[in-house]
N, C-alpha and C positions, 0 to 999 in steps of 0.2 A: 703222874707227870712223865712225859717223854721228852728228852732233851731236844732242843732246836738249836743247832750250832750255827755260829757265824759262818758265812760263806757256804750255806747249805747247798746251793746249786752246784758248787764245785765238788762238794762232799757226797752228793748223790741224793739230795732232797728234791723231789719233783712235786710241784704243786699243780693241782688241776681239779676240775670237777669230775667226779665219777660218772660215767655213762653206764648209760645203758641204752658126868658124864657118866653093887655100886662101888666103882673103883674110887670112892671118895676117900681122901686121906684123913678126914676127921670132921667133927661137927663144928658148932659155933664157938667162937672165942668167948671166954668168960670175962674178958676185959671190959672196961667201962664203955658203955655206948654200943655194945654188940647186940644184935638181934639173936633170938633163939632159932636154931636151925629147924626145930620141929614145931615152930609156932603155927597155930591154926588161924591166926589173924590173916585175913585176905589183904593183898596189896591195895592201897588206895590209888585210884586213878581218876584223872579228870574225865569228863564226858568226852568221848572220842569224836573227832572229826575224821571221816573215813580216810585211811591212808591210800585209798585209790585202788583197792582190789576187792573182789567179791568176798564177803565174809561167809563162813560156814553157817548153815542154818541152825545147827546145834553143835555143842562142844562135848564130845564123849569124855567121860571121866579119865580115860587112859589114852588120850589123843596121841601121846608120844611114846606109847609102849613099843619097846624094841629099838628106840633111838638112843644114841649116846651124845651127850652135850658136854663140851669142855668149857670150863670157866677159869680164867686166869685173873685173880684179883692182884693188881700190880703192887710191887714192893712188899714190905713186911714190917710189922711194928717195931722190931728190934734191929733193923738194918743199921741204924745209926750207931749201935754199940760195937760194930766190927768193921771199920773202914777197910782194913786189910783184905777182908773177904770180899766185900762188895765192890772194891776198886780193882780187883784183879781182872785181867783182860780175857775175854772169851771171843771166839770167832763167830760172827753173826751171819755168815754166808757170803758176805762181801768184804768185810773189814773187821778190825778189832774194836770191841766196845767194852764198857764196864760190865762186870757180872750182874750188877744191880745198882740201884740208887736208893736213897732214903725216901724219895718222893717229896712232894710239896706239902704245904699246910696253909690254913687260914691265918689271918692276922691274930686271931684269938688262940691259935695253937692247935686247932683240930687238924689231925693229920690225914693226908691222902690215903695212907695205908689203912686207917680205920674206916674211912669212907668206902674204899674199894672192897674191904672185907664185908662190911654191912650189906652193901648192894649185892655182892656175890652170894651171901647167905640167904637173903630174901629170894633172889633169883633161883638158887638151888632148890629151895623149899617149893617154890611155884612149879618148877619143872618136874620135881619128883611127884607132885600131886597129879601131874598129867601122865605119869608113867615112865618118864625118861630116866635113864641111867646117867648120873652126873659125875663128872671127873673134875676135881679141883686141883690146882697146882700147889696149894699150900693148905695146911691143916687148921690154922688159926691165925690170929694177928699178934702172936706172942713169940715169934721166931725170927730167924735170919734167912734170907734167900727164899727159894733157890735162885740160881742164876737164870737169866732170861732165856738162854739157849736150852737149859734143862727144862724150863717150863714148856717150851715148844715140844721137846721130845716126849714129855709126859702125855701131852694131848695127842701127839702123832701116834705113839704106841697104843693109846686107847682106841684108835681108829674112830675118833669122834666124827659124827655126821656134820657137826658145825661147832665152832668155838668162838668165844668172845673174850677179849682182853679188856678189863675194866680199869679205867684210870680217871683222874681229874687233873686239870692242867695247872701250871704255875706261871701264867702269862702276866702281862702288864696289868696294873691295878684298874685301869680304865676299860679293859677288855672283858667282854661277856660272851657266854654261849658255849655250845658243844661242837665237837669236830669228830668226824669219822675218819680214822686213819686206815688207808687201804694199801695192799701190797703191790709191788712191782715185780714182774717176772725176773727171777735170777737163777733158775735151775731147780732147786728143791721144791719151790712153790708153783712151778709152771702150770701144773695140771689143775690148780685150784684158784687161779686168778679170776676167771670169769664167774665162778660160783661165789667167790669172796666179794666181788663187786656187786653182785646181785644181793647178797646178804647185807652188805653195807647200805644199799639203797633202802632195804626194809628197816634197818636200824634207824636211819635218818628219818624216814616217814613216821615210824613209831614214836620217836622222841618228840616230833612236832605234835603228834596226835595225843599223846598221853602224859607229857611232862610240861612244866612251865618253862623249860629251857628252849632256847632258839639257836639257830646256827651262829657260830662264832663270828664276831665282827672284827677280829684281830688276827686270825690264823686260818690259813687255807682259803678256800673259796666256797661260799654258801654252805659251810659245814662239812666240807670234804677236803682231804689232802692225801696225796700219794706219798708214801715213805719207803725208801729202799735201804735204809740204814739201821733197821731194827730187827733183832734176832727173832722176835715174836712173829713178825710178818715174813721175813726172808726165809726162815727155816720151816714154816708150816707146810704140812702135806695134807691138811684138812681145811675146809673153807673157814676163813677167819678174818675178822677186822678188829681194830682197837678203837675204843670209844673214849675220848676225853669228854667227860660228862658235863663239865663246866670249868670255870676259872676260879680257883680258890682264893687268890689274892684280891679278887673283886668283891667288895662288901655285899652287893646284891646277890651275886652267885653264891658266895659263902653262906649267906642266910638260907638259901635253898638247899645247898649240898649237905649242910649239917642237920637238916630237918629229917627226922625219921619218916614223916609222911611223904616227903619228896623222894627220899631214898627208895621207898616202896613203889612210888610211881615210876622211877627210873628202872627198877627191877621188872615191873610189869611191862614197860615198853620193850625191854630186852627180851622178855618172855614172849611177847606178842610177835616180835620180829623173828624169833626162833621158830615159833609155831608157823608163821607165814612161810618161812624158808623151807621147813621140813614137810609141810602138809599142802601148801598151795593156797591156804586160806588164812585170813586173819581170825583170831579167836573170837568166838561169840561173846557178847557182853550182856 
């Protein structure tokens, strides 16, 4: 979950429709509900409706060999245990913000941090099978932090070819759907704005094609929003977007987001968008 503050327009929240990595710090969490990083089970995906681009006739086993992909699973499982650490202020490129937050959760207590980690682990496994080098910003779901600016620096230093910040939202209980958060030029990210918007479009298309989630009906516009108040987007020097995969307080979205089968579908959608961005083709199915 990424905070949406009151008076966001004055604070730098810009809403609009978007036009148009192994330096891995560790394996899977051994906590409850975590997937295995080396699982051989293929991600489950719905039958695709074409995202609107030519698909590769075949998919080589090492399609992403030589590529570096950054994955930032938002928050961390023990953030709630150290408020002094996560509440300290960091510079996000435009203003001060909290080092991190606890994230949101479903009414049943399933945490966003666990969801983010599960999807990231499935995605990392998929990408490694394609030959990519994967860089994760945290090693498991049993720690605290790191701060959001540090997460950007990790992926920047890795020179990732593309990166994704994985989150789920904590919106109103009546709201449903996913939102792609996209960067606004502020200096450090100037050179990757166009490529980030292009990647965001592929993420949006893949979510519609491969997951049961649809564009949010309560946040942004048609599943897109520009944000200029987040360190993850402001400080990036690699193409990156943030995805709010669904709204955890909504019972229908919660049922989807806590399902391992849907988590795999979400991971596959992100994998497909990354393949499209890096190769020019959607992966063969």
